[in-house]
C-alpha positions in Angstrom: 18.3 240.1 -54.1 19.1 237.3 -51.6 22.8 237.6 -52.4 22.6 241.4 -52.3 21.0 241.4 -48.9 23.8 239.1 -47.6 26.5 241.4 -49.1 24.8 244.5 -47.6 24.9 242.9 -44.1 28.5 241.8 -44.5 29.4 245.2 -46.0 28.2 246.9 -42.8 30.2 244.5 -40.7 33.3 245.1 -42.9 33.0 248.8 -42.2 32.9 248.1 -38.5 35.8 245.7 -38.7 38.0 248.1 -40.7 37.3 251.0 -38.4 37.9 249.0 -35.3 41.1 247.4 -36.6 42.5 250.7 -37.9 41.8 252.4 -34.6 43.4 249.7 -32.5 46.5 249.4 -34.8 47.1 253.2 -34.7 46.5 253.3 -30.9 48.9 250.5 -30.1 51.3 251.8 -32.7 51.5 255.2 -31.1 51.9 253.5 -27.7 54.8 251.5 -29.1 56.4 254.5 -30.6 56.3 256.5 -27.4 56.8 253.8 -24.7 58.1 250.5 -26.1 59.3 249.6 -29.6 59.4 252.5 -32.0 60.0 250.5 -35.2 57.1 248.1 -34.4 54.9 251.1 -33.7 55.7 252.6 -37.1 54.7 249.3 -38.8 51.4 249.2 -36.8 50.5 252.8 -37.6 51.3 252.0 -41.3 48.9 249.0 -41.2 46.3 251.2 -39.5 46.5 253.9 -42.2 46.3 251.2 -44.9 43.0 250.0 -43.4 41.7 253.5 -43.2 42.4 254.1 -46.9 40.7 250.7 -47.6 37.7 251.8 -45.5 37.4 255.2 -47.3 37.7 253.6 -50.8 35.1 251.0 -49.9 32.6 253.6 -48.6 33.1 255.7 -51.7 32.3 252.6 -53.9 35.8 252.5 -55.4 36.5 249.1 -53.9 34.0 246.2 -54.1 33.2 244.1 -51.0 35.3 241.2 -52.4 38.4 243.4 -53.0 38.1 245.4 -49.7 37.6 242.3 -47.6 40.5 240.5 -49.3 42.8 243.5 -48.7 41.6 243.6 -45.0 42.5 239.9 -44.5 45.9 240.5 -46.2 46.8 243.3 -43.9 45.7 241.3 -40.8 47.7 238.4 -42.1 50.8 240.5 -42.3 50.1 242.3 -39.0 49.6 239.1 -37.1 52.8 237.6 -38.7 54.7 240.6 -37.5 53.3 240.3 -34.0 54.3 236.6 -33.9 57.8 237.5 -34.9 58.3 240.5 -32.6 56.0 239.6 -29.7 54.2 242.9 -29.8 53.9 244.9 -26.6 55.7 242.8 -23.9 54.9 239.5 -25.6 51.2 240.0 -25.8 51.0 240.1 -29.6 50.3 236.3 -29.9 46.8 236.8 -28.3 45.6 238.8 -31.3 46.1 236.0 -33.8 43.1 234.1 -32.5 40.7 236.7 -34.0 41.7 235.8 -37.5 39.5 232.7 -37.9 36.4 234.6 -36.7 37.0 237.5 -39.1 37.9 235.4 -42.1 34.9 233.1 -41.8 32.5 236.0 -41.4 33.7 237.9 -44.4 34.5 235.0 -46.8 32.9 231.8 -47.9 34.0 228.7 -45.9 36.3 227.5 -48.7 38.1 230.9 -49.1 38.3 231.4 -45.3 39.8 227.9 -44.9 42.5 228.8 -47.4 43.4 232.0 -45.6 43.6 230.1 -42.3 45.7 227.3 -43.9 48.2 229.9 -45.0 48.4 231.3 -41.5 48.9 227.8 -40.0 51.8 227.4 -42.4 53.3 230.6 -41.0 52.8 229.3 -37.5 54.5 226.0 -38.3 57.3 227.8 -40.1 58.1 229.9 -37.1 57.9 226.8 -34.8 60.2 224.9 -37.2 62.9 227.7 -37.2 62.6 228.1 -33.5 63.2 224.4 -32.9 66.2 224.5 -35.3 68.0 227.0 -33.1 67.1 230.2 -34.9 65.8 233.0 -32.6 63.0 234.2 -34.9 60.5 235.0 -32.2 60.6 235.9 -28.5 58.2 233.0 -27.7 59.4 229.6 -26.4 58.7 226.4 -28.3 56.1 225.3 -25.8 54.3 228.6 -26.1 54.3 228.3 -29.9 53.1 224.6 -29.7 50.3 225.7 -27.4 49.4 228.6 -29.8 49.3 226.2 -32.8 47.1 223.7 -30.9 44.7 226.4 -29.6 44.6 228.1 -33.0 43.7 224.8 -34.8 41.1 223.9 -32.2 39.6 227.4 -32.4 39.6 227.2 -36.2 37.6 223.9 -36.1 35.1 225.4 -33.6 34.6 228.5 -35.7 34.2 226.4 -38.9 31.5 224.2 -37.3 29.7 227.2 -35.7 29.8 229.1 -39.0 28.4 226.2 -40.9 25.6 225.6 -38.4 24.7 229.3 -38.1 24.6 229.7 -41.9 22.3 226.7 -42.2 19.9 228.1 -39.6 20.0 231.6 -41.1 19.3 230.2 -44.6 16.3 228.4 -43.2 15.0 231.4 -41.4 15.6 233.7 -44.4 13.9 231.2 -46.8 10.9 231.0 -44.4 10.6 234.7 -44.5 10.7 235.1 -48.3 9.1 231.9 -49.5 5.5 230.9 -49.9 5.1 227.8 -47.7 2.7 225.9 -50.1 4.4 226.4 -53.5 8.0 227.2 -52.5 7.8 230.3 -54.8 8.7 233.7 -53.4 6.0 235.4 -51.3 4.3 238.8 -51.8 6.6 240.7 -49.4 9.8 239.6 -51.2 8.3 240.1 -54.7 7.3 243.7 -54.1 10.6 244.5 -52.3 12.5 243.1 -55.3 10.3 244.9 -57.8 10.8 248.2 -55.9 14.6 247.6 -56.0 14.6 246.8 -59.7 12.5 249.8 -60.6 15.2 252.0 -58.9 17.7 250.5 -61.2 15.5 251.3 -64.2 15.3 254.9 -63.0 19.1 255.1 -62.7 19.5 253.6 -66.2 21.1 250.4 -65.0 18.4 248.3 -66.5 16.8 249.2 -69.8 13.6 247.3 -69.4 11.6 245.5 -66.7 8.5 243.4 -67.2 6.0 242.4 -64.6 3.5 239.7 -65.3 0.3 239.4 -63.3 -1.3 235.9 -63.5 -4.7 234.8 -62.2 -6.1 231.2 -62.6 -9.4 230.7 -64.3 -12.0 228.3 -62.9 -9.6 227.2 -60.2 -12.3 227.1 -57.5 -14.0 224.1 -59.2 -11.1 221.9 -58.2 -11.7 222.9 -54.5 -15.5 222.5 -55.0 -15.3 219.1 -56.6 -12.3 217.5 -54.8 -11.6 219.6 -51.7 -8.8 222.0 -50.7 -6.2 219.3 -50.5 -6.6 218.6 -54.2 -6.6 222.4 -54.7 -3.3 222.8 -52.9 -1.8 220.0 -54.9 -2.9 221.6 -58.1 -1.5 225.0 -57.0 1.9 223.3 -56.4 1.8 221.8 -59.9 0.8 225.0 -61.6 3.5 226.9 -59.6 6.1 224.5 -60.8 4.9 224.9 -64.4 5.2 228.7 -64.1 8.6 228.5 -62.5 10.0 226.3 -65.3 8.9 228.8 -67.9 11.1 231.6 -66.5 14.8 232.1 -66.0 16.5 231.3 -62.7 17.2 235.0 -62.2 13.6 236.0 -62.6 11.4 236.3 -59.5 8.3 234.1 -59.6 6.0 234.8 -56.6 2.6 233.7 -55.3 1.0 236.8 -54.1 -2.5 235.6 -53.3 -4.7 232.5 -53.3 -4.4 231.8 -57.0 -2.5 234.9 -58.1 1.1 235.0 -59.2 3.5 237.9 -60.0 6.6 237.5 -62.1 9.4 240.1 -62.3 11.7 239.8 -65.3 14.7 242.1 -65.8 16.0 243.0 -69.2 13.0 241.6 -70.9 11.3 241.6 -74.3 7.5 241.7 -74.1 7.0 239.5 -77.2 9.1 236.7 -75.7 7.3 236.9 -72.4 4.0 236.6 -74.2 5.2 233.5 -76.1 6.2 231.8 -72.8 2.9 232.7 -71.3 0.9 231.2 -74.2 3.0 228.0 -73.9 2.3 228.0 -70.1 -1.4 228.6 -70.8 -1.5 225.6 -73.1 0.3 223.4 -70.6 -2.1 224.4 -67.7 -5.2 223.8 -69.9 -3.9 220.4 -71.0 -3.0 219.3 -67.5 -6.3 220.4 -65.9 -8.6 219.9 -68.9 -11.2 218.1 -66.7 -11.8 221.3 -64.7 -11.3 223.8 -67.6 -8.6 225.5 -65.6 -6.7 228.2 -67.6 -4.7 231.3 -66.9 -5.3 235.0 -67.6 -2.3 237.3 -67.6 -1.4 240.9 -68.0 2.0 242.4 -68.7 3.3 245.8 -67.8 6.7 247.2 -68.9 8.9 249.7 -67.2 9.8 252.4 -68.1 7.4 252.2 -71.1 4.2 252.0 -69.0 5.5 253.5 -65.8 8.3 253.4 -63.2 5.9 253.8 -60.3 5.4 250.4 -58.6 1.7 250.9 -57.7 0.9 252.2 -61.2 2.8 249.4 -62.9 1.1 246.7 -60.9 -2.3 248.3 -61.5 -1.6 248.3 -65.3 -0.6 244.6 -65.3 -3.7 243.8 -63.1 -6.0 245.7 -65.5 -4.6 244.0 -68.5 -5.0 240.6 -66.8 -8.7 241.3 -66.2 -9.1 242.5 -69.8 -7.6 239.2 -70.9 -9.9 237.3 -68.6 -13.0 239.1 -69.9 -12.0 238.6 -73.5 -12.1 234.8 -73.2 -15.0 234.5 -70.7 -17.5 233.6 -73.4 -15.1 230.8 -74.6 -14.9 229.0 -71.2 -17.2 226.2 -70.2 -17.6 225.6 -66.5 -17.9 222.0 -65.3 -20.9 221.1 -63.3 -20.4 220.0 -59.7 -23.0 217.4 -60.2 -20.9 215.8 -62.9 
């Protein structure tokens, strides 16, 4: 879900970029056709139409974000190369190339964006080389091209540093928003948002089964009573880590209350989940034998039990309490005096 949220945000930005670039290219293209350089105007209008087609296919879901953003950068790459070679309208085309680092680093990973910019720098140096060799391949002077290369590379470094720093800050902010500060597991807000999203996939038939596990710790309060809340917090961290290790990396393991946990498992088999939980129960009981701490759990399966989020959680919660009551007579509770 974290990755999907990032793609959703960049997807909205891609739509804005495509629409803006298409509008500007068609506008300047028509101006060139009527007032300045007709052949260049035709090329610009062609690039603009290509971006509009890309935009429509992306909005219709025919193109993925990866494909659409790659095609966008490819069209910009060609367009800016043409502007360098022709000068654009009265030699102003060179100013547009400095938008390329910003767009590429926003739409692509740092590594991929760096490759795109390296290719563009090669184009800049090639034009500079041929110009210095006596070939008239561009209307710009050598000093202008040298300045353009220097400014472009400086701007590229600044964009790279800014992008890296901002990504680091945004990752921290995002993790703070979706993580439980004590255990590092996902928090209640994220878990239920993710569960709601996965249930929609179940309804559409994209996922055949979805399991949710509701876990509550038994006798956990005795750790707090005997050794204080600091010891209780440490125990919670250790139990959270045991739970996390029992599930796959793609499963969402969340702490939703004091000593309550919720796990969302896509494409699951209930029997396998039960086996993992019994292993987890044995590990918790062994590690905290002194306090007779254990776990009670309940499992609900969509679409078998329900596809309604509230109903599904209620079923898992009810089964967890049934599990807790069934073993209540088996549990001994340690005496505080001991």
